[in-house]
PyMOL Python script that loads the backbone (N, CA, C, O; Angstrom):
from pymol import cmd

cmd.read_pdbstr("""\
ATOM      1  N   UNK A   1     -31.944  -3.008 -23.673  1.00  0.00           N
ATOM      2  CA  UNK A   1     -31.335  -1.837 -23.065  1.00  0.00           C
ATOM      3  C   UNK A   1     -30.561  -2.226 -21.809  1.00  0.00           C
ATOM      4  O   UNK A   1     -29.475  -1.698 -21.568  1.00  0.00           O
ATOM      5  N   UNK A   2     -31.096  -3.129 -21.019  1.00  0.00           N
ATOM      6  CA  UNK A   2     -30.426  -3.529 -19.784  1.00  0.00           C
ATOM      7  C   UNK A   2     -29.171  -4.341 -20.063  1.00  0.00           C
ATOM      8  O   UNK A   2     -28.252  -4.371 -19.245  1.00  0.00           O
ATOM      9  N   UNK A   3     -29.132  -5.003 -21.225  1.00  0.00           N
ATOM     10  CA  UNK A   3     -27.949  -5.783 -21.584  1.00  0.00           C
ATOM     11  C   UNK A   3     -26.792  -4.890 -22.011  1.00  0.00           C
ATOM     12  O   UNK A   3     -25.630  -5.266 -21.854  1.00  0.00           O
ATOM     13  N   UNK A   4     -27.093  -3.717 -22.547  1.00  0.00           N
ATOM     14  CA  UNK A   4     -26.056  -2.824 -23.053  1.00  0.00           C
ATOM     15  C   UNK A   4     -25.438  -1.965 -21.963  1.00  0.00           C
ATOM     16  O   UNK A   4     -24.377  -1.379 -22.178  1.00  0.00           O
ATOM     17  N   UNK A   5     -26.071  -1.873 -20.803  1.00  0.00           N
ATOM     18  CA  UNK A   5     -25.567  -1.018 -19.731  1.00  0.00           C
ATOM     19  C   UNK A   5     -24.208  -1.478 -19.202  1.00  0.00           C
ATOM     20  O   UNK A   5     -23.332  -0.630 -19.031  1.00  0.00           O
ATOM     21  N   UNK A   6     -23.975  -2.765 -18.932  1.00  0.00           N
ATOM     22  CA  UNK A   6     -22.628  -3.164 -18.488  1.00  0.00           C
ATOM     23  C   UNK A   6     -21.564  -2.909 -19.545  1.00  0.00           C
ATOM     24  O   UNK A   6     -20.443  -2.527 -19.209  1.00  0.00           O
ATOM     25  N   UNK A   7     -21.895  -3.114 -20.824  1.00  0.00           N
ATOM     26  CA  UNK A   7     -20.932  -2.832 -21.890  1.00  0.00           C
ATOM     27  C   UNK A   7     -20.564  -1.356 -21.905  1.00  0.00           C
ATOM     28  O   UNK A   7     -19.396  -1.000 -22.061  1.00  0.00           O
ATOM     29  N   UNK A   8     -21.563  -0.504 -21.742  1.00  0.00           N
ATOM     30  CA  UNK A   8     -21.333   0.935 -21.731  1.00  0.00           C
ATOM     31  C   UNK A   8     -20.470   1.338 -20.540  1.00  0.00           C
ATOM     32  O   UNK A   8     -19.604   2.204 -20.661  1.00  0.00           O
ATOM     33  N   UNK A   9     -20.704   0.718 -19.404  1.00  0.00           N
ATOM     34  CA  UNK A   9     -19.896   1.022 -18.217  1.00  0.00           C
ATOM     35  C   UNK A   9     -18.445   0.611 -18.428  1.00  0.00           C
ATOM     36  O   UNK A   9     -17.534   1.326 -18.010  1.00  0.00           O
ATOM     37  N   UNK A  10     -18.220  -0.529 -19.070  1.00  0.00           N
ATOM     38  CA  UNK A  10     -16.851  -0.965 -19.364  1.00  0.00           C
ATOM     39  C   UNK A  10     -16.165  -0.020 -20.344  1.00  0.00           C
ATOM     40  O   UNK A  10     -14.985   0.291 -20.184  1.00  0.00           O
ATOM     41  N   UNK A  11     -16.887   0.432 -21.345  1.00  0.00           N
ATOM     42  CA  UNK A  11     -16.307   1.350 -22.329  1.00  0.00           C
ATOM     43  C   UNK A  11     -15.942   2.676 -21.673  1.00  0.00           C
ATOM     44  O   UNK A  11     -14.869   3.222 -21.927  1.00  0.00           O
ATOM     45  N   UNK A  12     -16.829   3.193 -20.834  1.00  0.00           N
ATOM     46  CA  UNK A  12     -16.549   4.448 -20.143  1.00  0.00           C
ATOM     47  C   UNK A  12     -15.360   4.290 -19.198  1.00  0.00           C
ATOM     48  O   UNK A  12     -14.508   5.175 -19.121  1.00  0.00           O
ATOM     49  N   UNK A  13     -15.298   3.175 -18.484  1.00  0.00           N
ATOM     50  CA  UNK A  13     -14.169   2.926 -17.586  1.00  0.00           C
ATOM     51  C   UNK A  13     -12.862   2.823 -18.363  1.00  0.00           C
ATOM     52  O   UNK A  13     -11.834   3.334 -17.916  1.00  0.00           O
ATOM     53  N   UNK A  14     -12.892   2.171 -19.514  1.00  0.00           N
ATOM     54  CA  UNK A  14     -11.681   2.043 -20.334  1.00  0.00           C
ATOM     55  C   UNK A  14     -11.205   3.407 -20.817  1.00  0.00           C
ATOM     56  O   UNK A  14     -10.003   3.668 -20.846  1.00  0.00           O
ATOM     57  N   UNK A  15     -12.131   4.272 -21.193  1.00  0.00           N
ATOM     58  CA  UNK A  15     -11.739   5.612 -21.630  1.00  0.00           C
ATOM     59  C   UNK A  15     -11.164   6.419 -20.479  1.00  0.00           C
ATOM     60  O   UNK A  15     -10.217   7.182 -20.672  1.00  0.00           O
ATOM     61  N   UNK A  16     -11.722   6.262 -19.288  1.00  0.00           N
ATOM     62  CA  UNK A  16     -11.194   6.964 -18.122  1.00  0.00           C
ATOM     63  C   UNK A  16      -9.782   6.483 -17.817  1.00  0.00           C
ATOM     64  O   UNK A  16      -8.899   7.295 -17.543  1.00  0.00           O
ATOM     65  N   UNK A  17      -9.558   5.166 -17.861  1.00  0.00           N
ATOM     66  CA  UNK A  17      -8.216   4.627 -17.637  1.00  0.00           C
ATOM     67  C   UNK A  17      -7.229   5.144 -18.675  1.00  0.00           C
ATOM     68  O   UNK A  17      -6.095   5.479 -18.332  1.00  0.00           O
ATOM     69  N   UNK A  18      -7.638   5.215 -19.928  1.00  0.00           N
ATOM     70  CA  UNK A  18      -6.756   5.719 -20.977  1.00  0.00           C
ATOM     71  C   UNK A  18      -6.433   7.195 -20.758  1.00  0.00           C
ATOM     72  O   UNK A  18      -5.305   7.630 -20.986  1.00  0.00           O
ATOM     73  N   UNK A  19      -7.412   7.949 -20.323  1.00  0.00           N
ATOM     74  CA  UNK A  19      -7.176   9.364 -20.024  1.00  0.00           C
ATOM     75  C   UNK A  19      -6.230   9.561 -18.864  1.00  0.00           C
ATOM     76  O   UNK A  19      -5.353  10.423 -18.908  1.00  0.00           O
ATOM     77  N   UNK A  20      -6.405   8.762 -17.822  1.00  0.00           N
ATOM     78  CA  UNK A  20      -5.511   8.839 -16.666  1.00  0.00           C
ATOM     79  C   UNK A  20      -4.088   8.472 -17.074  1.00  0.00           C
ATOM     80  O   UNK A  20      -3.128   9.092 -16.616  1.00  0.00           O
ATOM     81  N   UNK A  21      -3.954   7.473 -17.927  1.00  0.00           N
ATOM     82  CA  UNK A  21      -2.608   7.070 -18.359  1.00  0.00           C
ATOM     83  C   UNK A  21      -1.922   8.207 -19.109  1.00  0.00           C
ATOM     84  O   UNK A  21      -0.726   8.431 -18.925  1.00  0.00           O
ATOM     85  N   UNK A  22      -2.658   8.926 -19.947  1.00  0.00           N
ATOM     86  CA  UNK A  22      -2.060  10.039 -20.681  1.00  0.00           C
ATOM     87  C   UNK A  22      -1.692  11.185 -19.746  1.00  0.00           C
ATOM     88  O   UNK A  22      -0.667  11.837 -19.942  1.00  0.00           O
ATOM     89  N   UNK A  23      -2.510  11.434 -18.738  1.00  0.00           N
ATOM     90  CA  UNK A  23      -2.199  12.496 -17.777  1.00  0.00           C
ATOM     91  C   UNK A  23      -0.910  12.173 -17.035  1.00  0.00           C
ATOM     92  O   UNK A  23      -0.054  13.043 -16.875  1.00  0.00           O
ATOM     93  N   UNK A  24      -0.760  10.925 -16.579  1.00  0.00           N
ATOM     94  CA  UNK A  24       0.472  10.535 -15.900  1.00  0.00           C
ATOM     95  C   UNK A  24       1.677  10.712 -16.819  1.00  0.00           C
ATOM     96  O   UNK A  24       2.709  11.230 -16.392  1.00  0.00           O
ATOM     97  N   UNK A  25       1.558  10.292 -18.058  1.00  0.00           N
ATOM     98  CA  UNK A  25       2.670  10.399 -18.992  1.00  0.00           C
ATOM     99  C   UNK A  25       3.071  11.855 -19.212  1.00  0.00           C
ATOM    100  O   UNK A  25       4.257  12.182 -19.175  1.00  0.00           O
ATOM    101  N   UNK A  26       2.110  12.716 -19.436  1.00  0.00           N
ATOM    102  CA  UNK A  26       2.405  14.128 -19.707  1.00  0.00           C
ATOM    103  C   UNK A  26       2.989  14.810 -18.472  1.00  0.00           C
ATOM    104  O   UNK A  26       3.976  15.539 -18.577  1.00  0.00           O
ATOM    105  N   UNK A  27       2.391  14.581 -17.313  1.00  0.00           N
ATOM    106  CA  UNK A  27       2.848  15.262 -16.093  1.00  0.00           C
ATOM    107  C   UNK A  27       4.259  14.830 -15.720  1.00  0.00           C
ATOM    108  O   UNK A  27       5.120  15.676 -15.475  1.00  0.00           O
ATOM    109  N   UNK A  28       4.505  13.540 -15.674  1.00  0.00           N
ATOM    110  CA  UNK A  28       5.821  13.080 -15.246  1.00  0.00           C
ATOM    111  C   UNK A  28       6.897  13.349 -16.299  1.00  0.00           C
ATOM    112  O   UNK A  28       8.051  13.586 -15.939  1.00  0.00           O
ATOM    113  N   UNK A  29       6.556  13.320 -17.572  1.00  0.00           N
ATOM    114  CA  UNK A  29       7.527  13.665 -18.599  1.00  0.00           C
ATOM    115  C   UNK A  29       7.869  15.151 -18.532  1.00  0.00           C
ATOM    116  O   UNK A  29       9.024  15.535 -18.717  1.00  0.00           O
ATOM    117  N   UNK A  30       6.873  15.980 -18.269  1.00  0.00           N
ATOM    118  CA  UNK A  30       7.111  17.409 -18.110  1.00  0.00           C
ATOM    119  C   UNK A  30       8.007  17.680 -16.902  1.00  0.00           C
ATOM    120  O   UNK A  30       8.913  18.510 -16.967  1.00  0.00           O
ATOM    121  N   UNK A  31       7.749  16.981 -15.813  1.00  0.00           N
ATOM    122  CA  UNK A  31       8.611  17.134 -14.636  1.00  0.00           C
ATOM    123  C   UNK A  31      10.047  16.697 -14.932  1.00  0.00           C
ATOM    124  O   UNK A  31      10.998  17.336 -14.481  1.00  0.00           O
ATOM    125  N   UNK A  32      10.203  15.620 -15.682  1.00  0.00           N
ATOM    126  CA  UNK A  32      11.544  15.143 -16.027  1.00  0.00           C
ATOM    127  C   UNK A  32      12.269  16.148 -16.912  1.00  0.00           C
ATOM    128  O   UNK A  32      13.460  16.395 -16.719  1.00  0.00           O
ATOM    129  N   UNK A  33      11.570  16.728 -17.873  1.00  0.00           N
ATOM    130  CA  UNK A  33      12.186  17.733 -18.742  1.00  0.00           C
ATOM    131  C   UNK A  33      12.579  18.968 -17.937  1.00  0.00           C
ATOM    132  O   UNK A  33      13.656  19.528 -18.140  1.00  0.00           O
ATOM    133  N   UNK A  34      11.712  19.387 -17.030  1.00  0.00           N
ATOM    134  CA  UNK A  34      12.020  20.534 -16.175  1.00  0.00           C
ATOM    135  C   UNK A  34      13.260  20.260 -15.323  1.00  0.00           C
ATOM    136  O   UNK A  34      14.148  21.107 -15.224  1.00  0.00           O
ATOM    137  N   UNK A  35      13.318  19.094 -14.719  1.00  0.00           N
ATOM    138  CA  UNK A  35      14.475  18.744 -13.892  1.00  0.00           C
ATOM    139  C   UNK A  35      15.754  18.672 -14.723  1.00  0.00           C
ATOM    140  O   UNK A  35      16.826  19.055 -14.255  1.00  0.00           O
ATOM    141  N   UNK A  36      15.639  18.185 -15.943  1.00  0.00           N
ATOM    142  CA  UNK A  36      16.820  18.078 -16.803  1.00  0.00           C
ATOM    143  C   UNK A  36      17.370  19.454 -17.166  1.00  0.00           C
ATOM    144  O   UNK A  36      18.583  19.664 -17.131  1.00  0.00           O
ATOM    145  N   UNK A  37      16.492  20.391 -17.512  1.00  0.00           N
ATOM    146  CA  UNK A  37      16.957  21.702 -17.959  1.00  0.00           C
ATOM    147  C   UNK A  37      17.267  22.665 -16.830  1.00  0.00           C
ATOM    148  O   UNK A  37      17.866  23.712 -17.074  1.00  0.00           O
ATOM    149  N   UNK A  38      16.878  22.346 -15.594  1.00  0.00           N
ATOM    150  CA  UNK A  38      17.277  23.210 -14.482  1.00  0.00           C
ATOM    151  C   UNK A  38      18.655  22.835 -13.963  1.00  0.00           C
ATOM    152  O   UNK A  38      19.183  23.500 -13.071  1.00  0.00           O
ATOM    153  N   UNK A  39      19.233  21.794 -14.501  1.00  0.00           N
ATOM    154  CA  UNK A  39      20.599  21.459 -14.148  1.00  0.00           C
ATOM    155  C   UNK A  39      20.731  20.366 -13.107  1.00  0.00           C
ATOM    156  O   UNK A  39      21.843  19.910 -12.842  1.00  0.00           O
ATOM    157  N   UNK A  40      19.631  19.931 -12.507  1.00  0.00           N
ATOM    158  CA  UNK A  40      19.707  18.862 -11.515  1.00  0.00           C
ATOM    159  C   UNK A  40      19.091  17.607 -12.106  1.00  0.00           C
ATOM    160  O   UNK A  40      17.869  17.484 -12.193  1.00  0.00           O
ATOM    161  N   UNK A  41      19.939  16.683 -12.510  1.00  0.00           N
ATOM    162  CA  UNK A  41      19.448  15.457 -13.146  1.00  0.00           C
ATOM    163  C   UNK A  41      19.155  14.351 -12.136  1.00  0.00           C
ATOM    164  O   UNK A  41      18.976  13.198 -12.528  1.00  0.00           O
ATOM    165  N   UNK A  42      19.104  14.669 -10.878  1.00  0.00           N
ATOM    166  CA  UNK A  42      18.906  13.642  -9.860  1.00  0.00           C
ATOM    167  C   UNK A  42      17.553  12.958 -10.013  1.00  0.00           C
ATOM    168  O   UNK A  42      17.463  11.736  -9.891  1.00  0.00           O
ATOM    169  N   UNK A  43      16.509  13.722 -10.275  1.00  0.00           N
ATOM    170  CA  UNK A  43      15.161  13.158 -10.317  1.00  0.00           C
ATOM    171  C   UNK A  43      14.673  12.865 -11.729  1.00  0.00           C
ATOM    172  O   UNK A  43      13.582  12.319 -11.889  1.00  0.00           O
ATOM    173  N   UNK A  44      15.427  13.200 -12.738  1.00  0.00           N
ATOM    174  CA  UNK A  44      14.972  13.032 -14.120  1.00  0.00           C
ATOM    175  C   UNK A  44      14.626  11.584 -14.435  1.00  0.00           C
ATOM    176  O   UNK A  44      13.549  11.300 -14.959  1.00  0.00           O
ATOM    177  N   UNK A  45      15.525  10.682 -14.122  1.00  0.00           N
ATOM    178  CA  UNK A  45      15.281   9.267 -14.404  1.00  0.00           C
ATOM    179  C   UNK A  45      14.104   8.729 -13.594  1.00  0.00           C
ATOM    180  O   UNK A  45      13.311   7.936 -14.101  1.00  0.00           O
ATOM    181  N   UNK A  46      13.991   9.155 -12.343  1.00  0.00           N
ATOM    182  CA  UNK A  46      12.873   8.702 -11.509  1.00  0.00           C
ATOM    183  C   UNK A  46      11.535   9.151 -12.081  1.00  0.00           C
ATOM    184  O   UNK A  46      10.579   8.377 -12.131  1.00  0.00           O
ATOM    185  N   UNK A  47      11.474  10.415 -12.515  1.00  0.00           N
ATOM    186  CA  UNK A  47      10.229  10.918 -13.086  1.00  0.00           C
ATOM    187  C   UNK A  47       9.882  10.197 -14.387  1.00  0.00           C
ATOM    188  O   UNK A  47       8.713   9.906 -14.636  1.00  0.00           O
ATOM    189  N   UNK A  48      10.880   9.908 -15.214  1.00  0.00           N
ATOM    190  CA  UNK A  48      10.614   9.176 -16.449  1.00  0.00           C
ATOM    191  C   UNK A  48      10.132   7.761 -16.165  1.00  0.00           C
ATOM    192  O   UNK A  48       9.205   7.277 -16.815  1.00  0.00           O
ATOM    193  N   UNK A  49      10.754   7.098 -15.198  1.00  0.00           N
ATOM    194  CA  UNK A  49      10.329   5.736 -14.854  1.00  0.00           C
ATOM    195  C   UNK A  49       8.917   5.733 -14.286  1.00  0.00           C
ATOM    196  O   UNK A  49       8.108   4.877 -14.644  1.00  0.00           O
ATOM    197  N   UNK A  50       8.616   6.675 -13.411  1.00  0.00           N
ATOM    198  CA  UNK A  50       7.258   6.760 -12.860  1.00  0.00           C
ATOM    199  C   UNK A  50       6.236   7.070 -13.954  1.00  0.00           C
ATOM    200  O   UNK A  50       5.175   6.448 -14.004  1.00  0.00           O
ATOM    201  N   UNK A  51       6.546   8.019 -14.820  1.00  0.00           N
ATOM    202  CA  UNK A  51       5.614   8.402 -15.877  1.00  0.00           C
ATOM    203  C   UNK A  51       5.294   7.265 -16.818  1.00  0.00           C
ATOM    204  O   UNK A  51       4.128   6.983 -17.093  1.00  0.00           O
ATOM    205  N   UNK A  52       6.342   6.603 -17.318  1.00  0.00           N
ATOM    206  CA  UNK A  52       6.102   5.509 -18.251  1.00  0.00           C
ATOM    207  C   UNK A  52       5.537   4.276 -17.544  1.00  0.00           C
ATOM    208  O   UNK A  52       4.780   3.509 -18.139  1.00  0.00           O
ATOM    209  N   UNK A  53       5.902   4.087 -16.283  1.00  0.00           N
ATOM    210  CA  UNK A  53       5.358   2.958 -15.522  1.00  0.00           C
ATOM    211  C   UNK A  53       3.864   3.098 -15.278  1.00  0.00           C
ATOM    212  O   UNK A  53       3.097   2.164 -15.514  1.00  0.00           O
ATOM    213  N   UNK A  54       3.451   4.277 -14.800  1.00  0.00           N
ATOM    214  CA  UNK A  54       2.026   4.505 -14.575  1.00  0.00           C
ATOM    215  C   UNK A  54       1.250   4.510 -15.888  1.00  0.00           C
ATOM    216  O   UNK A  54       0.123   4.019 -15.953  1.00  0.00           O
ATOM    217  N   UNK A  55       1.865   5.072 -16.943  1.00  0.00           N
ATOM    218  CA  UNK A  55       1.221   5.056 -18.264  1.00  0.00           C
ATOM    219  C   UNK A  55       0.951   3.620 -18.703  1.00  0.00           C
ATOM    220  O   UNK A  55      -0.153   3.290 -19.134  1.00  0.00           O
ATOM    221  N   UNK A  56       1.961   2.782 -18.590  1.00  0.00           N
ATOM    222  CA  UNK A  56       1.817   1.394 -19.014  1.00  0.00           C
ATOM    223  C   UNK A  56       0.777   0.661 -18.165  1.00  0.00           C
ATOM    224  O   UNK A  56      -0.037  -0.097 -18.695  1.00  0.00           O
ATOM    225  N   UNK A  57       0.804   0.884 -16.865  1.00  0.00           N
ATOM    226  CA  UNK A  57      -0.148   0.235 -15.960  1.00  0.00           C
ATOM    227  C   UNK A  57      -1.590   0.585 -16.314  1.00  0.00           C
ATOM    228  O   UNK A  57      -2.425  -0.306 -16.472  1.00  0.00           O
ATOM    229  N   UNK A  58      -1.883   1.875 -16.439  1.00  0.00           N
ATOM    230  CA  UNK A  58      -3.254   2.284 -16.721  1.00  0.00           C
ATOM    231  C   UNK A  58      -3.660   1.964 -18.161  1.00  0.00           C
ATOM    232  O   UNK A  58      -4.839   1.729 -18.426  1.00  0.00           O
ATOM    233  N   UNK A  59      -2.707   1.950 -19.092  1.00  0.00           N
ATOM    234  CA  UNK A  59      -3.026   1.589 -20.469  1.00  0.00           C
ATOM    235  C   UNK A  59      -3.389   0.108 -20.570  1.00  0.00           C
ATOM    236  O   UNK A  59      -4.296  -0.265 -21.314  1.00  0.00           O
ATOM    237  N   UNK A  60      -2.682  -0.726 -19.823  1.00  0.00           N
ATOM    238  CA  UNK A  60      -3.018  -2.158 -19.785  1.00  0.00           C
ATOM    239  C   UNK A  60      -4.389  -2.356 -19.144  1.00  0.00           C
ATOM    240  O   UNK A  60      -5.189  -3.161 -19.621  1.00  0.00           O
ATOM    241  N   UNK A  61      -4.661  -1.620 -18.058  1.00  0.00           N
ATOM    242  CA  UNK A  61      -5.984  -1.711 -17.428  1.00  0.00           C
ATOM    243  C   UNK A  61      -7.079  -1.276 -18.404  1.00  0.00           C
ATOM    244  O   UNK A  61      -8.158  -1.868 -18.429  1.00  0.00           O
ATOM    245  N   UNK A  62      -6.810  -0.260 -19.194  1.00  0.00           N
ATOM    246  CA  UNK A  62      -7.776   0.198 -20.188  1.00  0.00           C
ATOM    247  C   UNK A  62      -8.038  -0.876 -21.238  1.00  0.00           C
ATOM    248  O   UNK A  62      -9.185  -1.107 -21.621  1.00  0.00           O
ATOM    249  N   UNK A  63      -6.980  -1.532 -21.703  1.00  0.00           N
ATOM    250  CA  UNK A  63      -7.140  -2.589 -22.705  1.00  0.00           C
ATOM    251  C   UNK A  63      -7.919  -3.769 -22.176  1.00  0.00           C
ATOM    252  O   UNK A  63      -8.763  -4.328 -22.876  1.00  0.00           O
ATOM    253  N   UNK A  64      -7.642  -4.149 -20.949  1.00  0.00           N
ATOM    254  CA  UNK A  64      -8.374  -5.283 -20.360  1.00  0.00           C
ATOM    255  C   UNK A  64      -9.840  -4.940 -20.144  1.00  0.00           C
ATOM    256  O   UNK A  64     -10.712  -5.789 -20.335  1.00  0.00           O
ATOM    257  N   UNK A  65     -10.116  -3.713 -19.751  1.00  0.00           N
ATOM    258  CA  UNK A  65     -11.506  -3.298 -19.553  1.00  0.00           C
ATOM    259  C   UNK A  65     -12.243  -3.238 -20.888  1.00  0.00           C
ATOM    260  O   UNK A  65     -13.408  -3.626 -20.976  1.00  0.00           O
ATOM    261  N   UNK A  66     -11.565  -2.755 -21.921  1.00  0.00           N
ATOM    262  CA  UNK A  66     -12.193  -2.716 -23.246  1.00  0.00           C
ATOM    263  C   UNK A  66     -12.439  -4.131 -23.763  1.00  0.00           C
ATOM    264  O   UNK A  66     -13.435  -4.381 -24.441  1.00  0.00           O
ATOM    265  N   UNK A  67     -11.547  -5.044 -23.448  1.00  0.00           N
ATOM    266  CA  UNK A  67     -11.729  -6.436 -23.859  1.00  0.00           C
ATOM    267  C   UNK A  67     -12.985  -7.017 -23.203  1.00  0.00           C
ATOM    268  O   UNK A  67     -13.717  -7.779 -23.834  1.00  0.00           O
ATOM    269  N   UNK A  68     -13.239  -6.658 -21.935  1.00  0.00           N
ATOM    270  CA  UNK A  68     -14.451  -7.112 -21.255  1.00  0.00           C
ATOM    271  C   UNK A  68     -15.697  -6.534 -21.929  1.00  0.00           C
ATOM    272  O   UNK A  68     -16.728  -7.201 -22.021  1.00  0.00           O
ATOM    273  N   UNK A  69     -15.594  -5.303 -22.393  1.00  0.00           N
ATOM    274  CA  UNK A  69     -16.740  -4.675 -23.056  1.00  0.00           C
ATOM    275  C   UNK A  69     -17.053  -5.356 -24.383  1.00  0.00           C
ATOM    276  O   UNK A  69     -18.218  -5.492 -24.760  1.00  0.00           O
ATOM    277  N   UNK A  70     -16.007  -5.784 -25.091  1.00  0.00           N
ATOM    278  CA  UNK A  70     -16.244  -6.401 -26.387  1.00  0.00           C
ATOM    279  C   UNK A  70     -16.733  -7.836 -26.262  1.00  0.00           C
ATOM    280  O   UNK A  70     -17.467  -8.327 -27.120  1.00  0.00           O
ATOM    281  N   UNK A  71     -16.321  -8.509 -25.186  1.00  0.00           N
ATOM    282  CA  UNK A  71     -16.788  -9.892 -24.976  1.00  0.00           C
ATOM    283  C   UNK A  71     -18.273  -9.922 -24.616  1.00  0.00           C
ATOM    284  O   UNK A  71     -19.005 -10.827 -25.016  1.00  0.00           O
ATOM    285  N   UNK A  72     -18.689  -8.945 -23.876  1.00  0.00           N
ATOM    286  CA  UNK A  72     -20.105  -8.896 -23.537  1.00  0.00           C
ATOM    287  C   UNK A  72     -20.349  -9.421 -22.193  1.00  0.00           C
ATOM    288  O   UNK A  72     -21.494  -9.454 -21.742  1.00  0.00           O
TER     289      UNK A  72
END
""", "prot")
cmd.dss("prot")
cmd.show_as("cartoon", "prot")
cmd.util.cbc("prot")
cmd.orient("prot")
């Protein structure tokens, strides 16, 4: 039981990172769409870059954490 606790913590952390990555993607993509349709395209590209950048960052962190869980 004590050996499985670190694996469980890594799995939970990986799921949290994956959830955070999806939240960033949805929020910043929604902001970019809103900016595009309100007629001011000044921030659209910035919001898309931030959204996909944070998504990629947290998704990579999730994969690395899951890899630690599988290695043991």
